[in-house]
C-alpha positions in Angstrom: 0.2 0.0 0.3 1.4 3.7 -0.9 1.7 6.5 1.3 -1.5 8.1 0.0 -3.5 5.0 0.1 -2.1 4.9 3.8 -3.3 8.5 4.4 -6.9 8.0 2.3 -7.5 4.8 4.5 -7.1 6.5 7.8 -9.5 9.2 6.3 -6.5 12.1 6.5 -6.0 14.8 3.5 -2.7 16.6 4.1 -2.9 20.6 4.3 -1.0 23.0 2.2 2.5 24.3 4.0 1.5 26.7 6.8 2.9 30.1 6.5 5.5 31.0 8.8 4.5 33.0 12.0 8.4 35.0 12.1 11.6 34.8 10.5 11.9 31.5 9.6 11.7 28.9 6.8 8.9 26.5 6.7 12.0 23.4 5.8 15.2 23.3 5.2 16.9 20.5 2.8 20.6 19.4 2.6 21.7 16.1 1.2 19.6 13.7 2.0 17.8 15.4 5.2 14.9 17.5 5.2 14.8 19.4 8.8 11.1 20.5 9.5 10.8 23.8 11.5 8.3 23.1 14.5 4.5 23.4 13.7 2.2 24.4 16.6 -0.8 22.6 17.5 -4.0 23.7 15.4 -8.0 22.7 15.8 -10.4 24.2 13.4 -8.0 25.8 11.6 -7.1 28.1 14.8 -4.1 27.8 17.3 -4.9 24.9 19.9 -4.1 26.8 23.0 -3.7 25.2 26.3 -1.4 23.9 29.0 -0.9 20.0 29.8 -1.8 19.5 33.4 -3.7 22.5 34.0 -6.2 23.0 31.3 -5.5 20.0 29.1 -5.6 16.1 29.5 -3.0 13.6 28.3 -5.3 12.4 26.2 -5.9 16.1 24.3 -1.9 16.4 24.0 -2.0 13.6 22.1 -5.0 14.5 19.8 -3.1 17.6 19.5 0.2 15.9 19.0 -1.6 13.9 16.0 -2.6 16.6 14.6 0.5 18.3 14.4 1.8 15.0 12.6 -0.6 15.4 9.8 0.3 19.1 9.5 4.2 17.8 9.4 3.2 15.4 6.6 1.4 18.3 4.5 4.8 20.1 5.1 7.2 17.4 4.2 5.2 15.9 1.0 6.0 19.5 -0.3 9.2 19.5 0.9 10.3 16.0 -0.7 8.1 16.3 -3.8 6.0 13.9 -2.5 6.0 11.3 0.7 6.6 8.6 -1.1 10.6 10.1 -1.8 10.8 9.7 2.3 13.3 7.0 3.1 12.9 7.2 7.1 11.4 9.5 9.5 15.3 10.2 11.0 13.7 12.3 14.5 11.1 14.0 16.2 11.5 17.0 19.1 8.1 18.1 20.8 7.6 20.4 22.6 4.9 20.7 25.5 3.4 23.5 26.6 3.1 22.1 30.5 2.6 22.5 34.5 6.0 21.9 36.4 4.6 19.1 37.9 3.0 17.4 34.6 5.3 14.3 33.3 3.6 13.0 30.6 5.2 14.8 27.7 6.1 11.6 26.2 2.7 10.3 26.6 1.3 13.3 24.7 4.6 13.0 21.9 3.0 9.4 20.9 0.0 11.2 19.2 2.6 12.4 16.7 5.0 9.2 16.7 2.1 6.7 16.2 1.1 8.3 13.6 3.8 8.3 11.5 5.1 4.9 12.1 0.9 4.1 11.1 1.7 6.1 7.7 5.0 5.4 7.3 5.8 1.6 8.4 9.1 0.9 10.1 10.3 4.0 8.2 8.2 6.2 10.5 9.7 4.5 13.5 11.9 7.3 15.1 14.5 8.6 17.2 13.0 11.6 19.4 13.0 14.2 22.3 10.5 15.2 24.4 10.2 18.5 26.9 7.9 20.0 29.0 8.3 23.5 28.3 7.0 26.7 30.4 5.2 28.6 27.3 4.9 28.3 23.5 5.0 30.7 20.3 1.2 32.1 20.7 0.4 29.7 23.4 0.0 26.5 21.6 -0.3 23.2 23.4 2.3 21.1 21.6 4.9 22.0 18.9 6.8 19.5 17.2 9.6 19.8 14.6 11.1 16.7 12.8 14.1 15.4 10.4 13.6 13.1 7.6 15.8 11.5 5.4 14.8 11.6 1.2 15.5 9.9 -1.7 
């Protein structure tokens, strides 16, 4: 099954590349690596504002991270010239807007990691870091960046 067929089976339509909110590029390619800038969580087209451990549950954070994975794949499709050119998702870094006592950043980030593995198979399994932070731009609950290897 192709990547496109997997996305269709999951009912996922990839969005266009988001316009950067500041002075940066949405992605940079060097050699076979594509570095995607951090994507913030959005819900119904708006910034998904919240703080894990205060206004959001871990399950809601996972949904936000999954939504980011879809946005990341939209950007990656443009950067790579199609998702079928992706050989491997190399690394994901996740920032979770959370209270000081929240400790489930890794579980929130699973929302992204699990979808990438579902779409790309073994090539979607990646190295990862997940951090709790005091705030994310625009009050977003989660921000995730990604590195991929392409053909």
